[in-house]
N, C-alpha and C positions, 0 to 999 in steps of 0.2 A: 360672347364667349367663344373661344376657338374650338374647332372640332376636336382637338386633342384633349382639352380639359373636359369638354362635355362627355366624350366617350369614357374617359377615365372616371368621371363622377358616377356614371351609370355602372361601371365595373365595381366600384367600391360600394355602391348601393345594393349590389347583388342582382342587378338586372341583366347581367351578361353571363351566358353559359360558356363552358369550355369548348374550344374548337376541336374538331376531330383530327386536324392536321395543322402543323405550322403553316402560316400563309405561304412561305416560299416553296412548300411541297404541294400546293393545291393546283388544280387545273386552271383556276381563274388567274393565278399568278403566272403560270406557264404561257397563257394566251397573250400576255402583255407583249411578248417578243415577236408574236406572229405579225402584228401590224405596228410599224414604227410610228410613234407620235411623241411629242415633247412630254405630254402628260404620262404616257405609259413608261417612258424612260425615267421620269421623275419618281414614279411609284416604285419601279424596280430598284432604283438607286437608293431610295429612302429605306426600303425594307432591308436590303442587304447591309447598308451602312449602320442603321440603328440596331439591327439584330446581331451583327457580328463585330462592328468596329467601334461604334459610339453608344453601346447599350447603356453604360453607366451614366452618360450625359442625359439620355432620355429618362432613366430611372430617377435621377436626382432632380431633373426639371419637373417631372410629374409630382414627385414627393413634395418638393418645395411649394409648388402651386396649390397643392391640396392639403398642405399642413400635415403630412405623414412623417412621423419621427423615425419609423423603421421600414425597411424594404426586405425583399428576399434576394439573397445572393446565392448563386450556384458556384460552389467552391471545389477546387481540386484536392488531391491528397494532402497538399501542403497547407490547405486552408485559405488559399488565395482565390478571390472571385474571378471566375472566367466569364461570368454573365450575371445580370441582375434584372429585376423587374419590380413593378408595383405589386403590393400584396393585399389580397382580400383575405383576412384571417378567418372570417366566419365561413367562407366557402372553400378555403384552402386552395385558392387559385392565384396565378401569377399573370400579370399583363406586361407584354413587351411588344416589340415591333412585329413579332410573328403572330400576334393575336393573344388569346386567352387560353391558358392551359392549366391542368392540374399540376401540383408540385411534382408528383411522380413522373408525369410525362416530360416536364421540363428537365428533370434530372437525367432521365433516360436519353433525351435528345442531346444534351450537352456531354454526356458520357460518350456518346457515339461520335460527336464532333471532335472531342479532345482525345479520344481513344484511351481514356483512363477513367476509373470510377470517380464520379462526382457526387456531391450531396448538397442539400439545401440548408441554408443557415439564415436565421433572422439577423439582420445587420442594421445598426443605426445609420441614418443618412450621413451624419458627420464623419463616421468611420469610412464610409464609401467615398465621401469627398476626398479624404486624405489619401486613400489608396489609388483612386482613379486620376487625380489631378484635374478633375473637372472644374471649370470656372463658370461664372454667371453667363458669359457670352455663349459658350458652347452649349449650355443647358437651354438657352433661349432658341438657339438654332435647331436643337434636337426637337423641341416642342413644335416649332414651325413645320419641320419635316414630318413629324408624326401626324399632323393635321391631314396631310395628303393620304397617309395610311388609313386614318380614321374614316375619311370619306370613301376610300376604296372598300373598306370593310362594310360600311353602310350600303354601298351599291351592290356588292357581290355576295355577302354572307348573311347579313341580317334579314334581307328580303326573303330568303328561303329557310329561315328559322335556324340557322347554324349558330347564331350568337345570342341575340337578345331575346329574352322571354317577353311575351306580349304585355303591353300596358304597364301596369304598376310594378314597382320593384318588390312588392310584398309577395312572399312565397305562397304556393297553392294552399297550404294547410295552416294559415296563420290564425284562423278564427274558429274556435271550438263551436261545433254546431254545423259547420260546412266543410269539415275535414274528412279526407280519405286517409285511413290508416290501415296497416296490414295486421290482420288478426288471425288467430287459429282458435279452434275449440278442441278441448281435450275432455274425453269422456270420464277418465279417472286419473287421479294423481295420488302418489304415495310419498310419505315422509319417513325417513329413517331417523331415529333418535328422539331426543327430548322435545316436548312441546313447550318448554319453558324458554321464553325469548331471552331471558337473562343469561342463558348458556351459549348464546349465539357465537361469541368470539372466543370461547374457551380454548379452542384449538388453533387460534390465530385468525387471519383474514379469511373471508369466505368468497367463493366464486360468485355468489349471488349478492354480495355486498350486504346491505341491511335488510334484504328481503327474506321471507320465510322459505327455505329450500324445499322444493318438491320435485318429483320426477314421474314421467309416464313410463319409465322402464326401470322398475326397482331392482330387477335382477342384475342389470349392468352396474348400478350404483352400489349394490352390495359388494360386488367384486372390486370396483374402483376404490371405494373408501374403506373396504375391509371392516364393515360394521359388525360382523360376527353376531353376538347375541343382542345387539341393539333392538329396541322396540320399533315396530313398523305400524304406521297409521295410514288410513285410506280416506281420501276425499272422493266420494262416489258420484257427486253431482257434476254436471257439465260445467266447464270453466272457460271463459273467454280471456285470451291472453294476447298481448302485443308481441308480434314476431320481430325480434330485435334485428336479425340479420338482413331482413328486407330493407331496413333503413340504413344499417351500417355499410352494406355493400349494395348501393342503389343500382338497379338495372333499368329504371325508367325515369322520365323527367319528373313524374309525380314523386317518386322516391327521393330523387335528388333534391327537389324543392323542400320536401319534408325534413330531410337531414339538415339542410341549410337553415331552415326555420328553427329547428331545435338547437342547432349550434349557436345561432344568434341569441336565442332565448337563454342558453346556458351562459354565454358571455355576459349578457345583461344582468343575470342573476348572480354573477360572481362565482360561478361554478366551473367555468372553463377559461383558459388563457393560452395564448400561443407560447411555445417554449421550444428551444433547441434541445433535442434528445440525442444522446450518443449511444450507438448500438454496436455490440460485438457479435459477429456472425462466424460460424465455423461448421464444418461437415462432421456429423456424428455418425461413426460407423455402426454403432449399436442401433440407432434410430433410422439409419439408412436415409439420411436427409440433412438439410441445413438447419441448424439450430441458431437461435439468437437470444440475446438478453440486452435490455436497455437500461441506461443510467441517466441521471439528471445532470451530471457534470462530466466533462472530458477526463478530469482527474480520476474519478471513480472508475470509469471505463478502462483507462490506461493502467490502473492499479491491478486489474484482473488479467492483463496481458503479460505473458512470459516470453522471454527471448527464445526464438526458434519455433514458437507455436504457429498454427495456421489461422489464427483469429484475425478477422478483418474489422477495422474500426470505421464506422460511418456516422454521419449525423444528418438530422432532418428537423425541420421546424414543423411541429404538429400542435393540435389543440389537446391540452392535457387538463386533468382535474386540478382545481385549486385546493388549497388547504381546507377550505370549507367543504368541498365535495369529498375529499379524502376522509375528513372527520365524520361526515354523515354516514359513510359506508364502512367505517371501521378499519380503514387502511392507515399505514404508517406514513410519516412525513416524506420519506424517501421513495415511497411507492409511486408508480406511474399508472394512472388510469385515464381513460379518455371519454369520448362522446357517449359511449355505451351507458355509462352511469348517469350522464346528464339526461339521456333519453328516459331512463327510469324515473328520475325526478320530474321530468316534463309530463310523463304519462300519469303519474300520481296526482299532479296538480290539475291537468286538463280533463282527465276522464276517470275520476275515482269511482263513479257509479256504474260504469259500463265495462271497465277492464279490471280484472282481478289481479293482474300481474304481468310478467313478461316471460317469453320463451326463448331459450337458446337452442336453435335448431342445429346442433352439432352432429357429426357423423356418429353412428352407433358402432363404436369400436372399443369395447371395454378392455380388451387385452392390451390396448395402448393408452388406456386411461382417459378415453373420450366417449361421451354419450350425451344425448339431448337432456336438458333439464329445464326447470321452471323456477321462478321466484314469485311468491305472492306478496302483495301489499299487506300491511297489518290487517288481520281478519280474526274472526272468532274461531279459535282452535277447537271449541266444543263441537264443531261440525265434523271433526275427524273421528274415525272409528278405529280402535285398535284391532289389528288382524294378525293372524298367525302365518298365513300363506299368501302367495301372490302368483299371478299367471306368468308364463315365460314372456320375454320381451317381444317376441314376434306377435303374440296375441295382444299384449298390452298396447303396443304402439299402433295397432289398427284403430285405436280410439282417438288418434290425433288427426285432425282434419288437415287438408291442404290450406296454404295461405290464401286469404281473400282480402282484397282492398275494398273496404266498405265505408260508407258514410255514417258518421255518428251524430246524433243530436247531443244536446248538453247532458242528457241523462239516459237516453234510450238508443237502441239500435234502430236505424232507419228501416221501416218495414219494406221499403223498396229495394233494400240491399240484397244481394244474392245470399242464399242459404249456405251455411258452413257445413 
C-alpha cells in the first residue's frame, strides 16, 4: 500500500489530528531549502504543486482510491472551487497537501490566499471531475507525489505528536466505564411554569429540546421569559450535569476526542449528517455586533436578501441534526440543530444513572436575553417543591461548581475522581 493511501486511510479512520499550521508555513518545511538535495527539492515541489496547482487532482485521486463519493471544496463568492480536499465528516477535518486542518482553518487560509471571502461546500467527486478537467493519469501522478508528502509528515510531525493520535483510531472516551467527561454539580435548580410534560411545546420549540427546563438563576429567567405570575418550583438536592460547552468548544485533546466520538456515534445512530448550510450575516446597530441566521437551502437564504442591504451570504458544510433528531426534540423540519442535541442523546444512553441532565454555561446577561440554564432527563417531578421566593442570582449561582473532567463507571462516580 502506498504511503499516500495509508495516510489517507488513517485520516478517514479518525486517527489524525488537525495540524497547527499548513505544512508550507512550518519550520520543518522552511528548513528544506537550507540544504539542497534532490529529496528536499522533491518535497518542496510536491507540497506547492499539490496544495496550489493540482489540488483537485490529489483530491480526486484519494477519493477514488478510497471510494469516497463526496469531498470538501473551498469555493469563492461565485461558487467556484479554488481548492479541495478529502473530508472526514465525523471530525469535520480536511486533508490536502498542506496536512490536516479544520474546515474553518482551511476557509480562513484560502480566503487569505484569494483575498476574497471563501466558504466550504460538500461536493460530489463527479462534479469536481467535471469542473477540474482531471483525468486518471493526472490523479495517479498526484497520488505518487503525495506519497513523498506523507513520508515527510511521518518524519517531521507525527513523531512529535502534531498529527497522529497514539495507537488505535478509537477515541479516548469510546467505552463507558473508562470515560472522562466534563461535569458540574449544582446545589439548587428552579423551574418556572407547569410540571406537566405535555405542555412542553405549547409555546413552540424549546432551547432545551425535549429536556425538562431548569435554571440555577431564576431571577434572570424570570426577566428573559417574562414569566410574570407563573409558578416556581425548587429542586433543592445537589444535581450532577454534563457541561455541554466543554465538549462543543474543545480546549484539550481529551475534549476533542470526546466530541469526535459523540459525533461518530450520532452519525451511526442516524441522528447527524453532513449538510451544506447557507448563512446570512449582517451588522446590527441595536445589538452592536454581527448577527447571522442559517438556512438549509441557498434559495431560502437568497429570498431573505433585499437589493441594497448589507447582508453577506456564505455557506459551510457542517454536521446537522437529521429528521429523527429534529423530531425527538420537537423541532420543525426546516430547523437547523447540530451536535449539541446528539450529545444530549448520547449522555442519556451512556450515563443515565450518574448524570441527571446537561448544563448550558452561557454568560449571565439577562438584559440581552442570555443566562445559564439546565435541562434534566425525564425524572420524577414529585421531587420538586413549590416556592414563593428565590435568592438573587449572585447568591444562587454560587451553588454551581467549576467544571471537572472525571472518570465514570457504568453507574457510579469513580471514588478517585476529584471532588466537585
